[in-house]
C-alpha positions in Angstrom: 183.6 -250.0 -174.5 184.2 -246.9 -176.6 182.0 -248.4 -179.3 179.0 -248.7 -177.1 179.4 -245.1 -175.8 179.6 -243.9 -179.4 176.5 -245.8 -180.4 174.6 -244.4 -177.4 175.6 -240.9 -178.4 174.6 -241.4 -182.0 171.2 -242.8 -180.9 170.6 -239.8 -178.7 171.5 -237.4 -181.5 169.2 -239.2 -183.9 166.3 -239.1 -181.4 166.9 -235.4 -180.8 166.9 -234.8 -184.6 163.7 -236.7 -185.1 162.0 -234.8 -182.2 163.3 -231.6 -183.7 161.8 -232.3 -187.1 158.4 -233.2 -185.5 158.5 -229.8 -183.6 159.4 -228.0 -186.8 156.5 -229.7 -188.7 153.9 -229.0 -185.9 155.0 -225.4 -185.5 155.7 -224.8 -189.1 158.8 -223.1 -188.0 160.8 -222.7 -191.2 164.0 -221.8 -189.4 163.9 -225.3 -187.9 164.2 -226.9 -191.3 167.4 -225.2 -192.2 169.1 -225.0 -188.8 169.3 -228.0 -186.6 169.5 -226.7 -183.0 168.5 -228.9 -180.1 164.7 -229.2 -179.9 164.6 -227.5 -176.5 166.1 -224.3 -177.9 163.3 -224.3 -180.5 160.7 -224.7 -177.8 162.3 -221.9 -175.8 162.2 -219.6 -178.9 158.5 -220.5 -179.4 157.7 -219.6 -175.8 159.4 -216.2 -176.3 157.3 -215.6 -179.5 154.0 -216.5 -177.9 152.4 -213.9 -175.7 
């Protein structure tokens, strides 16, 4: 039971990380390469930067 929950969590984290790298590559956001925040925080930052 605990094992399946852990696997699900790891899978979600991995997907979030991959999505994050894609966003970093598309936006050429160098901060994204060195810090690994949740992709949504990255998108929020971008919205703040864009007029």
